LUMPAKOL-743005 format. One record per atom (N, C-alpha, C): chain; x, y, z; residue in three letters; residue number from 0. Coordinates in Angstrom, 2 decimals, always signed. Last residue first. Layout:
SITE  ch        x        y        z   aa    i
SITE   A        X        Y        Z  ALA  NUM
...
//
This chain:
SITE  ch        x        y        z   aa    i
SITE   A    +4.01   +18.36    -5.99  UNK  149
SITE   A    +3.94   +19.31    -4.96  UNK  149
SITE   A    +4.42   +18.98    -3.63  UNK  149
SITE   A    +3.51   +18.33    -9.36  UNK  148
SITE   A    +4.40   +17.74    -8.31  UNK  148
SITE   A    +4.36   +18.78    -7.25  UNK  148
SITE   A    +1.43   +19.86   -10.36  UNK  147
SITE   A    +1.76   +18.50   -10.89  UNK  147
SITE   A    +2.50   +17.73    -9.86  UNK  147
SITE   A    -0.96   +21.93    -8.88  UNK  146
SITE   A    +0.33   +21.43    -8.97  UNK  146
SITE   A    +0.38   +20.08    -9.55  UNK  146
SITE   A    -3.61   +23.52   -10.91  UNK  145
SITE   A    -3.14   +22.61    -9.91  UNK  145
SITE   A    -1.62   +22.26   -10.02  UNK  145
SITE   A    -6.28   +25.47   -11.66  UNK  144
SITE   A    -4.81   +25.47   -11.73  UNK  144
SITE   A    -4.51   +24.51   -10.55  UNK  144
SITE   A    -9.21   +25.78   -13.58  UNK  143
SITE   A    -8.43   +25.00   -12.50  UNK  143
SITE   A    -7.01   +25.20   -12.75  UNK  143
SITE   A   -12.35   +27.24   -14.18  UNK  142
SITE   A   -10.99   +27.04   -14.52  UNK  142
SITE   A   -10.20   +26.57   -13.39  UNK  142
SITE   A   -15.76   +26.62   -15.17  UNK  141
SITE   A   -14.78   +26.83   -14.16  UNK  141
SITE   A   -13.38   +26.64   -14.78  UNK  141
SITE   A   -19.25   +26.70   -15.76  UNK  140
SITE   A   -17.94   +26.92   -16.20  UNK  140
SITE   A   -16.99   +27.17   -15.07  UNK  140
SITE   A   -21.91   +26.42   -14.72  UNK  139
SITE   A   -21.50   +25.59   -15.95  UNK  139
SITE   A   -20.02   +25.65   -16.22  UNK  139
SITE   A   -22.48   +28.14   -12.60  UNK  138
SITE   A   -22.65   +26.72   -12.40  UNK  138
SITE   A   -22.10   +25.93   -13.58  UNK  138
SITE   A   -19.76   +30.50   -13.02  UNK  137
SITE   A   -21.13   +30.22   -12.96  UNK  137
SITE   A   -21.25   +28.61   -12.59  UNK  137
SITE   A   -17.10   +30.68   -12.62  UNK  136
SITE   A   -17.81   +31.95   -13.01  UNK  136
SITE   A   -19.34   +31.75   -12.95  UNK  136
SITE   A   -14.95   +29.29   -10.29  UNK  135
SITE   A   -16.14   +29.23   -11.02  UNK  135
SITE   A   -16.70   +30.53   -11.31  UNK  135
SITE   A   -11.71   +28.09    -9.88  UNK  134
SITE   A   -12.52   +29.31    -9.84  UNK  134
SITE   A   -13.68   +29.10   -10.79  UNK  134
SITE   A    -9.88   +25.86    -7.90  UNK  133
SITE   A   -10.90   +25.94    -8.95  UNK  133
SITE   A   -11.65   +27.27    -8.80  UNK  133
SITE   A    -6.65   +24.95    -7.17  UNK  132
SITE   A    -7.59   +25.94    -6.97  UNK  132
SITE   A    -8.62   +25.87    -8.24  UNK  132
SITE   A    -4.46   +22.80    -5.43  UNK  131
SITE   A    -5.31   +23.02    -6.51  UNK  131
SITE   A    -6.21   +24.23    -6.12  UNK  131
SITE   A    -2.71   +22.68    -3.35  UNK  130
SITE   A    -2.28   +21.98    -4.46  UNK  130
SITE   A    -3.19   +22.12    -5.67  UNK  130
SITE   A    -1.31   +24.51    -0.69  UNK  129
SITE   A    -2.40   +24.43    -1.71  UNK  129
SITE   A    -1.89   +23.68    -2.79  UNK  129
SITE   A    +0.15   +22.94    +2.17  UNK  128
SITE   A    +0.17   +23.75    +0.96  UNK  128
SITE   A    -1.05   +23.66    +0.10  UNK  128
SITE   A    +1.83   +22.49    +5.31  UNK  127
SITE   A    +0.59   +22.44    +4.48  UNK  127
SITE   A    +0.74   +23.35    +3.30  UNK  127
SITE   A    +4.21   +23.01    +6.47  UNK  126
SITE   A    +3.61   +21.80    +6.73  UNK  126
SITE   A    +2.41   +21.51    +5.76  UNK  126
SITE   A    +5.40   +25.58    +6.24  UNK  125
SITE   A    +5.53   +24.61    +5.10  UNK  125
SITE   A    +4.95   +23.17    +5.36  UNK  125
SITE   A    +4.33   +26.86    +8.50  UNK  124
SITE   A    +5.78   +26.56    +8.45  UNK  124
SITE   A    +6.05   +25.41    +7.34  UNK  124
SITE   A    +1.79   +27.75    +8.11  UNK  123
SITE   A    +2.00   +26.34    +8.65  UNK  123
SITE   A    +3.46   +25.94    +8.78  UNK  123
SITE   A    +2.00   +30.32    +7.05  UNK  122
SITE   A    +1.16   +30.12    +8.20  UNK  122
SITE   A    +1.50   +28.74    +8.91  UNK  122
SITE   A    +3.50   +29.80    +4.69  UNK  121
SITE   A    +4.07   +30.66    +5.80  UNK  121
SITE   A    +3.33   +30.33    +7.07  UNK  121
SITE   A    +1.66   +28.11    +3.33  UNK  120
SITE   A    +2.98   +27.67    +3.64  UNK  120
SITE   A    +3.53   +28.45    +4.76  UNK  120
SITE   A    -0.52   +30.09    +3.06  UNK  119
SITE   A    -0.72   +28.80    +3.86  UNK  119
SITE   A    +0.67   +28.26    +4.26  UNK  119
SITE   A    +0.66   +32.17    +1.46  UNK  118
SITE   A    +0.06   +32.46    +2.80  UNK  118
SITE   A    -0.02   +31.12    +3.62  UNK  118
SITE   A    +1.48   +30.67    -0.82  UNK  117
SITE   A    +2.42   +31.34    -0.05  UNK  117
SITE   A    +1.79   +31.63    +1.40  UNK  117
SITE   A    -1.24   +29.94    -1.71  UNK  116
SITE   A    -0.21   +28.86    -1.33  UNK  116
SITE   A    +0.95   +29.55    -0.48  UNK  116
SITE   A    -2.51   +32.40    -2.17  UNK  115
SITE   A    -2.89   +31.43    -1.21  UNK  115
SITE   A    -1.83   +30.51    -0.75  UNK  115
SITE   A    -1.07   +33.43    -4.42  UNK  114
SITE   A    -1.35   +34.24    -3.20  UNK  114
SITE   A    -1.60   +33.28    -1.93  UNK  114
SITE   A    -1.20   +31.39    -6.34  UNK  113
SITE   A    -0.03   +31.93    -5.95  UNK  113
SITE   A    -0.06   +32.63    -4.59  UNK  113
SITE   A    -4.06   +31.08    -6.64  UNK  112
SITE   A    -3.22   +29.98    -6.15  UNK  112
SITE   A    -1.87   +30.54    -5.53  UNK  112
SITE   A    -4.81   +33.41    -7.80  UNK  111
SITE   A    -5.21   +33.25    -6.38  UNK  111
SITE   A    -4.46   +32.14    -5.70  UNK  111
SITE   A    -3.60   +32.84   -10.38  UNK  110
SITE   A    -3.33   +34.14    -9.62  UNK  110
SITE   A    -3.65   +34.00    -8.11  UNK  110
SITE   A    -4.74   +30.49   -11.12  UNK  109
SITE   A    -3.27   +30.54   -10.93  UNK  109
SITE   A    -2.96   +31.76   -10.04  UNK  109
SITE   A    -7.38   +31.33   -11.48  UNK  108
SITE   A    -7.05   +30.30   -10.48  UNK  108
SITE   A    -5.61   +30.33   -10.22  UNK  108
SITE   A    -7.11   +33.18   -13.49  UNK  107
SITE   A    -7.52   +33.62   -12.12  UNK  107
SITE   A    -7.22   +32.60   -11.10  UNK  107
SITE   A    -6.52   +31.53   -15.54  UNK  106
SITE   A    -5.44   +32.33   -15.07  UNK  106
SITE   A    -5.82   +32.95   -13.68  UNK  106
SITE   A    -9.06   +30.23   -15.75  UNK  105
SITE   A    -7.86   +29.50   -15.51  UNK  105
SITE   A    -6.83   +30.29   -14.94  UNK  105
SITE   A   -10.88   +32.37   -16.11  UNK  104
SITE   A   -10.97   +31.55   -15.02  UNK  104
SITE   A    -9.69   +30.69   -14.72  UNK  104
SITE   A    -9.32   +35.52   -17.06  UNK  103
SITE   A    -9.95   +34.27   -17.44  UNK  103
SITE   A    -9.92   +33.37   -16.08  UNK  103
SITE   A    -7.74   +37.75   -16.73  UNK  102
SITE   A    -8.90   +37.59   -15.86  UNK  102
SITE   A    -9.75   +36.40   -16.11  UNK  102
SITE   A    -4.26   +38.22   -16.33  UNK  101
SITE   A    -5.37   +37.69   -17.10  UNK  101
SITE   A    -6.56   +37.34   -16.32  UNK  101
SITE   A    -2.93   +39.92   -14.54  UNK  100
SITE   A    -2.23   +39.42   -15.74  UNK  100
SITE   A    -3.23   +38.88   -16.73  UNK  100
SITE   A    -5.22   +42.52   -13.56  UNK   99
SITE   A    -4.57   +41.24   -13.37  UNK   99
SITE   A    -3.81   +40.89   -14.66  UNK   99
SITE   A    -6.37   +45.16   -11.80  UNK   98
SITE   A    -5.73   +44.80   -13.10  UNK   98
SITE   A    -4.96   +43.56   -12.75  UNK   98
SITE   A    -9.50   +46.38   -10.67  UNK   97
SITE   A    -8.37   +45.55   -10.40  UNK   97
SITE   A    -7.73   +45.13   -11.75  UNK   97
SITE   A   -11.38   +49.22    -9.77  UNK   96
SITE   A   -10.70   +48.51   -10.78  UNK   96
SITE   A    -9.67   +47.59   -10.15  UNK   96
SITE   A   -14.45   +50.01    -9.24  UNK   95
SITE   A   -13.30   +49.66    -8.40  UNK   95
SITE   A   -12.42   +48.68    -9.14  UNK   95
SITE   A   -15.86   +52.75   -11.14  UNK   94
SITE   A   -15.66   +51.26   -10.92  UNK   94
SITE   A   -14.58   +51.23    -9.86  UNK   94
SITE   A   -16.26   +55.45   -10.62  UNK   93
SITE   A   -17.27   +54.69   -11.34  UNK   93
SITE   A   -17.14   +53.21   -11.19  UNK   93
SITE   A   -14.21   +57.13    -9.68  UNK   92
SITE   A   -15.00   +56.35    -8.70  UNK   92
SITE   A   -16.24   +55.77    -9.36  UNK   92
SITE   A   -12.47   +58.24   -11.41  UNK   91
SITE   A   -13.78   +59.02   -11.19  UNK   91
SITE   A   -14.78   +58.32   -10.30  UNK   91
SITE   A   -10.47   +56.36   -11.44  UNK   90
SITE   A   -10.23   +57.71   -10.79  UNK   90
SITE   A   -11.47   +58.51   -10.49  UNK   90
SITE   A   -11.98   +54.44   -12.86  UNK   89
SITE   A   -11.58   +54.14   -11.51  UNK   89
SITE   A   -11.33   +55.47   -10.71  UNK   89
SITE   A   -12.19   +55.69   -15.38  UNK   88
SITE   A   -13.37   +55.38   -14.59  UNK   88
SITE   A   -13.14   +55.14   -13.16  UNK   88
SITE   A    -9.41   +55.70   -15.90  UNK   87
SITE   A   -10.12   +56.95   -15.74  UNK   87
SITE   A   -11.38   +56.72   -15.01  UNK   87
SITE   A    -9.01   +52.87   -16.17  UNK   86
SITE   A    -8.20   +53.62   -15.08  UNK   86
SITE   A    -8.92   +55.03   -14.81  UNK   86
SITE   A   -10.47   +52.49   -18.47  UNK   85
SITE   A   -10.94   +51.86   -17.23  UNK   85
SITE   A   -10.21   +52.47   -16.12  UNK   85
SITE   A    -8.94   +53.94   -20.27  UNK   84
SITE   A   -10.24   +54.33   -19.98  UNK   84
SITE   A   -10.89   +53.65   -18.70  UNK   84
SITE   A    -6.54   +52.57   -20.25  UNK   83
SITE   A    -6.53   +53.92   -19.79  UNK   83
SITE   A    -7.94   +54.46   -19.47  UNK   83
SITE   A    -7.46   +49.97   -21.31  UNK   82
SITE   A    -6.92   +50.18   -19.89  UNK   82
SITE   A    -6.99   +51.57   -19.47  UNK   82
SITE   A    -8.30   +49.02   -23.65  UNK   81
SITE   A    -9.05   +50.19   -23.03  UNK   81
SITE   A    -8.57   +50.47   -21.64  UNK   81
SITE   A    -6.83   +46.72   -24.26  UNK   80
SITE   A    -6.63   +47.93   -25.00  UNK   80
SITE   A    -7.40   +49.12   -24.58  UNK   80
SITE   A    -5.20   +45.08   -21.44  UNK   79
SITE   A    -6.54   +45.54   -22.04  UNK   79
SITE   A    -6.36   +46.70   -22.98  UNK   79
SITE   A    -3.10   +43.97   -20.26  UNK   78
SITE   A    -2.82   +44.54   -21.58  UNK   78
SITE   A    -4.12   +44.82   -22.28  UNK   78
SITE   A    -4.06   +43.11   -17.73  UNK   77
SITE   A    -2.95   +44.14   -17.80  UNK   77
SITE   A    -2.76   +44.73   -19.22  UNK   77
SITE   A    -7.49   +42.68   -17.95  UNK   76
SITE   A    -6.14   +42.14   -18.16  UNK   76
SITE   A    -5.19   +43.28   -18.15  UNK   76
SITE   A    -9.75   +43.65   -15.32  UNK   75
SITE   A    -9.30   +43.74   -16.62  UNK   75
SITE   A    -7.84   +43.14   -16.76  UNK   75
SITE   A   -12.62   +43.75   -13.19  UNK   74
SITE   A   -11.29   +43.14   -13.51  UNK   74
SITE   A   -11.02   +43.27   -14.91  UNK   74
SITE   A   -14.24   +45.56   -10.84  UNK   73
SITE   A   -14.15   +45.39   -12.22  UNK   73
SITE   A   -12.64   +44.93   -12.54  UNK   73
SITE   A   -15.95   +44.46    -7.82  UNK   72
SITE   A   -14.84   +45.01    -8.54  UNK   72
SITE   A   -14.97   +44.80   -10.13  UNK   72
SITE   A   -17.52   +43.29    -5.79  UNK   71
SITE   A   -17.91   +44.48    -6.42  UNK   71
SITE   A   -16.72   +45.23    -7.07  UNK   71
SITE   A   -14.92   +41.43    -4.82  UNK   70
SITE   A   -16.20   +41.86    -4.33  UNK   70
SITE   A   -16.53   +43.22    -4.89  UNK   70
SITE   A   -12.19   +40.74    -5.55  UNK   69
SITE   A   -13.31   +40.19    -6.31  UNK   69
SITE   A   -14.64   +40.67    -5.85  UNK   69
SITE   A   -10.13   +41.91    -3.85  UNK   68
SITE   A   -10.00   +41.46    -5.33  UNK   68
SITE   A   -11.22   +41.31    -6.04  UNK   68
SITE   A   -11.30   +41.93    -1.32  UNK   67
SITE   A   -10.76   +43.11    -1.85  UNK   67
SITE   A   -10.60   +42.97    -3.38  UNK   67
SITE   A   -12.07   +39.23    -1.02  UNK   66
SITE   A   -13.01   +40.20    -1.04  UNK   66
SITE   A   -12.57   +41.54    -1.66  UNK   66
SITE   A    -9.39   +38.03    -0.97  UNK   65
SITE   A   -10.39   +37.63    -1.98  UNK   65
SITE   A   -11.51   +38.79    -2.12  UNK   65
SITE   A    -8.45   +39.35    +1.44  UNK   64
SITE   A    -7.77   +39.48    +0.05  UNK   64
SITE   A    -8.79   +39.15    -1.01  UNK   64
SITE   A   -10.14   +38.18    +3.32  UNK   63
SITE   A   -10.14   +39.65    +3.14  UNK   63
SITE   A    -9.49   +39.95    +1.81  UNK   63
SITE   A    -9.53   +35.40    +3.11  UNK   62
SITE   A   -10.88   +35.86    +2.82  UNK   62
SITE   A   -10.96   +37.39    +2.55  UNK   62
SITE   A    -6.84   +35.54    +3.86  UNK   61
SITE   A    -7.17   +35.15    +2.59  UNK   61
SITE   A    -8.56   +35.58    +2.17  UNK   61
SITE   A    -7.08   +36.31    +6.52  UNK   60
SITE   A    -6.33   +37.16    +5.53  UNK   60
SITE   A    -6.75   +36.81    +4.20  UNK   60
SITE   A    -8.53   +34.23    +7.62  UNK   59
SITE   A    -9.19   +35.53    +7.54  UNK   59
SITE   A    -8.47   +36.38    +6.54  UNK   59
SITE   A    -7.72   +31.66    +8.19  UNK   58
SITE   A    -7.67   +32.06    +6.85  UNK   58
SITE   A    -8.36   +33.43    +6.71  UNK   58
SITE   A    -7.99   +30.48   +10.67  UNK   57
SITE   A    -6.87   +31.29   +10.50  UNK   57
SITE   A    -6.66   +31.82    +9.10  UNK   57
SITE   A   -10.13   +28.91   +10.52  UNK   56
SITE   A   -10.44   +30.09   +11.35  UNK   56
SITE   A    -9.14   +30.96   +11.15  UNK   56
SITE   A    -9.20   +26.53    +9.29  UNK   55
SITE   A    -9.86   +27.54    +8.44  UNK   55
SITE   A   -10.07   +28.79    +9.18  UNK   55
SITE   A    -6.23   +25.06    +9.51  UNK   54
SITE   A    -7.12   +25.68   +10.47  UNK   54
SITE   A    -7.86   +26.75    +9.70  UNK   54
SITE   A    -5.62   +22.32    +7.52  UNK   53
SITE   A    -5.46   +23.72    +7.76  UNK   53
SITE   A    -6.53   +24.29    +8.60  UNK   53
SITE   A    -5.86   +19.66    +8.54  UNK   52
SITE   A    -4.93   +19.93    +7.53  UNK   52
SITE   A    -4.57   +21.48    +7.58  UNK   52
SITE   A    -6.12   +19.07   +12.07  UNK   51
SITE   A    -6.57   +19.68   +10.89  UNK   51
SITE   A    -5.52   +19.64    +9.77  UNK   51
SITE   A    -5.51   +18.33   +14.66  UNK   50
SITE   A    -5.93   +17.23   +13.71  UNK   50
SITE   A    -6.57   +17.86   +12.48  UNK   50
SITE   A    -4.37   +20.25   +16.24  UNK   49
SITE   A    -5.93   +20.09   +16.32  UNK   49
SITE   A    -6.36   +18.95   +15.35  UNK   49
SITE   A    -1.79   +20.17   +15.50  UNK   48
SITE   A    -2.08   +19.76   +16.84  UNK   48
SITE   A    -3.51   +19.67   +17.02  UNK   48
SITE   A    -2.18   +19.03   +11.91  UNK   47
SITE   A    -1.66   +19.98   +13.00  UNK   47
SITE   A    -2.19   +19.39   +14.34  UNK   47
SITE   A    -1.10   +16.10   +10.05  UNK   46
SITE   A    -2.07   +17.01   +10.58  UNK   46
SITE   A    -1.49   +17.87   +11.69  UNK   46
SITE   A    +1.18   +15.58    +7.49  UNK   45
SITE   A    +0.86   +15.46    +8.91  UNK   45
SITE   A    -0.08   +16.47    +9.26  UNK   45
SITE   A    +1.23   +16.21    +4.79  UNK   44
SITE   A    +1.59   +14.81    +5.17  UNK   44
SITE   A    +1.30   +14.53    +6.68  UNK   44
SITE   A    -1.44   +18.02    +3.05  UNK   43
SITE   A    -0.25   +17.98    +4.01  UNK   43
SITE   A    +0.11   +16.43    +4.27  UNK   43
SITE   A    -3.33   +20.27    +1.09  UNK   42
SITE   A    -2.87   +19.01    +1.45  UNK   42
SITE   A    -1.70   +19.05    +2.42  UNK   42
SITE   A    -6.34   +21.96    -0.12  UNK   41
SITE   A    -5.10   +21.84    +0.71  UNK   41
SITE   A    -4.60   +20.54    +0.90  UNK   41
SITE   A    -7.94   +23.60    -2.49  UNK   40
SITE   A    -7.62   +22.30    -2.13  UNK   40
SITE   A    -6.27   +22.33    -1.45  UNK   40
SITE   A   -10.27   +26.19    -2.74  UNK   39
SITE   A    -8.97   +25.84    -2.51  UNK   39
SITE   A    -8.77   +24.37    -2.00  UNK   39
SITE   A   -12.62   +27.60    -4.85  UNK   38
SITE   A   -12.36   +26.54    -3.97  UNK   38
SITE   A   -10.96   +26.20    -4.00  UNK   38
SITE   A   -14.70   +30.31    -5.47  UNK   37
SITE   A   -13.24   +29.88    -5.52  UNK   37
SITE   A   -13.12   +28.73    -4.36  UNK   37
SITE   A   -17.00   +31.80    -7.56  UNK   36
SITE   A   -16.88   +31.03    -6.37  UNK   36
SITE   A   -15.37   +30.38    -6.57  UNK   36
SITE   A   -18.43   +34.94    -8.61  UNK   35
SITE   A   -17.34   +33.90    -8.64  UNK   35
SITE   A   -17.42   +33.07    -7.34  UNK   35
SITE   A   -20.83   +35.93   -10.24  UNK   34
SITE   A   -20.70   +35.79    -8.81  UNK   34
SITE   A   -19.70   +34.64    -8.70  UNK   34
SITE   A   -20.10   +38.07   -12.91  UNK   33
SITE   A   -20.40   +36.77   -12.39  UNK   33
SITE   A   -20.32   +36.94   -10.86  UNK   33
SITE   A   -20.63   +40.21   -15.87  UNK   32
SITE   A   -20.42   +39.94   -14.48  UNK   32
SITE   A   -20.76   +38.59   -14.05  UNK   32
SITE   A   -19.06   +41.84   -18.64  UNK   31
SITE   A   -19.97   +40.86   -18.10  UNK   31
SITE   A   -19.66   +40.51   -16.61  UNK   31
SITE   A   -18.14   +43.77   -21.35  UNK   30
SITE   A   -18.20   +43.59   -19.88  UNK   30
SITE   A   -19.32   +42.76   -19.36  UNK   30
SITE   A   -17.13   +41.93   -24.21  UNK   29
SITE   A   -18.05   +42.79   -23.54  UNK   29
SITE   A   -17.90   +42.72   -21.99  UNK   29
SITE   A   -15.51   +39.84   -25.01  UNK   28
SITE   A   -14.96   +41.20   -25.06  UNK   28
SITE   A   -15.79   +42.27   -24.40  UNK   28
SITE   A   -17.09   +37.66   -25.05  UNK   27
SITE   A   -16.34   +37.85   -23.95  UNK   27
SITE   A   -15.61   +39.16   -23.89  UNK   27
SITE   A   -18.40   +37.26   -27.56  UNK   26
SITE   A   -19.02   +38.03   -26.51  UNK   26
SITE   A   -18.25   +38.32   -25.29  UNK   26
SITE   A   -15.31   +37.33   -29.58  UNK   25
SITE   A   -16.77   +37.03   -29.34  UNK   25
SITE   A   -17.33   +37.81   -28.24  UNK   25
SITE   A   -12.69   +37.78   -29.76  UNK   24
SITE   A   -13.52   +38.13   -31.00  UNK   24
SITE   A   -14.90   +37.72   -30.75  UNK   24
SITE   A   -10.82   +39.32   -27.17  UNK   23
SITE   A   -11.62   +38.22   -27.53  UNK   23
SITE   A   -12.56   +38.64   -28.76  UNK   23
SITE   A    -9.38   +41.42   -26.01  UNK   22
SITE   A    -9.03   +41.06   -27.39  UNK   22
SITE   A    -9.80   +39.84   -27.87  UNK   22
SITE   A   -10.62   +41.82   -23.42  UNK   21
SITE   A   -10.61   +42.92   -24.37  UNK   21
SITE   A   -10.15   +42.55   -25.82  UNK   21
SITE   A   -12.62   +40.14   -21.66  UNK   20
SITE   A   -11.46   +39.74   -22.40  UNK   20
SITE   A   -11.35   +40.77   -23.57  UNK   20
SITE   A   -13.79   +41.42   -18.47  UNK   19
SITE   A   -13.88   +41.24   -19.95  UNK   19
SITE   A   -12.56   +40.75   -20.49  UNK   19
SITE   A   -15.82   +41.43   -15.48  UNK   18
SITE   A   -14.56   +41.41   -16.24  UNK   18
SITE   A   -14.86   +41.41   -17.68  UNK   18
SITE   A   -17.14   +42.04   -12.15  UNK   17
SITE   A   -17.26   +42.07   -13.70  UNK   17
SITE   A   -15.96   +41.97   -14.34  UNK   17
SITE   A   -18.19   +40.16    -9.20  UNK   16
SITE   A   -17.30   +41.02    -9.99  UNK   16
SITE   A   -17.71   +40.96   -11.49  UNK   16
SITE   A   -19.05   +38.77    -6.22  UNK   15
SITE   A   -19.54   +39.44    -7.41  UNK   15
SITE   A   -18.61   +40.39    -8.06  UNK   15
SITE   A   -18.69   +36.13    -4.66  UNK   14
SITE   A   -17.64   +37.11    -4.94  UNK   14
SITE   A   -18.04   +37.82    -6.31  UNK   14
SITE   A   -20.08   +33.80    -3.41  UNK   13
SITE   A   -20.56   +35.21    -3.53  UNK   13
SITE   A   -19.53   +36.28    -3.61  UNK   13
SITE   A   -17.78   +31.59    -1.51  UNK   12
SITE   A   -18.88   +31.96    -2.50  UNK   12
SITE   A   -19.12   +33.49    -2.45  UNK   12
SITE   A   -15.02   +29.68    -1.02  UNK   11
SITE   A   -15.60   +31.09    -0.84  UNK   11
SITE   A   -16.52   +31.34    -1.98  UNK   11
SITE   A   -14.18   +26.69    +0.40  UNK   10
SITE   A   -14.77   +27.37    -0.81  UNK   10
SITE   A   -15.34   +28.69    -0.28  UNK   10
SITE   A   -11.77   +24.40    +1.02  UNK    9
SITE   A   -12.44   +25.58    +1.53  UNK    9
SITE   A   -12.92   +26.30    +0.41  UNK    9
SITE   A   -10.73   +20.96    +1.76  UNK    8
SITE   A   -11.11   +22.04    +0.73  UNK    8
SITE   A   -11.79   +23.22    +1.57  UNK    8
SITE   A    -8.00   +18.80    +2.49  UNK    7
SITE   A    -9.27   +19.38    +2.73  UNK    7
SITE   A    -9.57   +20.50    +1.78  UNK    7
SITE   A    -6.08   +15.71    +2.97  UNK    6
SITE   A    -6.55   +16.85    +2.16  UNK    6
SITE   A    -7.85   +17.42    +2.69  UNK    6
SITE   A    -3.01   +13.79    +3.70  UNK    5
SITE   A    -4.37   +14.28    +4.16  UNK    5
SITE   A    -4.80   +15.56    +3.17  UNK    5
SITE   A    -1.77   +11.02    +1.83  UNK    4
SITE   A    -1.67   +12.45    +2.38  UNK    4
SITE   A    -3.05   +12.86    +2.79  UNK    4
SITE   A    -0.16    +7.83    +1.89  UNK    3
SITE   A    -1.12    +8.77    +1.73  UNK    3
SITE   A    -0.85   +10.19    +2.16  UNK    3
SITE   A    +1.88    +5.48    +0.27  UNK    2
SITE   A    +1.85    +6.42    +1.35  UNK    2
SITE   A    +0.77    +7.44    +1.00  UNK    2
SITE   A    +0.48    +2.25    -0.82  UNK    1
SITE   A    +1.32    +3.54    -0.97  UNK    1
SITE   A    +1.05    +4.47    +0.21  UNK    1
SITE   A    +0.87    -1.25    -0.01  UNK    0
SITE   A    +0.02    +0.06    +0.00  UNK    0
SITE   A    +0.93    +1.23    -0.06  UNK    0
//
């Protein structure tokens, strides 16, 4: 029998934001909104003193960051052709702008993975880490980023 690992998940619901893919040749170039849902998959070789993979009560910083990034915000790609216009709308307080490398679900999963994995590794002295993130834009579509070797 092989060696096993412990795993757990934490999902954050109701992160309403709008985004667009400025260079897409279809409907995705229009501003459209979703109530994002992000699920984190954690793993470890040994449980903590409370027998948890990760103590969810200690993820308040992650929740606050997710709300800052995705709660009533407008997301654009850093190379959006209308970036200056969006920045002007932000200055005029018409939108709460967040500029990301890419706002698609797959790239968003990688973006939040990088933040959460560092946070969790630091919090647990590398005992625990994130191995997968799934970002949903609706009940039909999601994008996933996961470690291949972790």
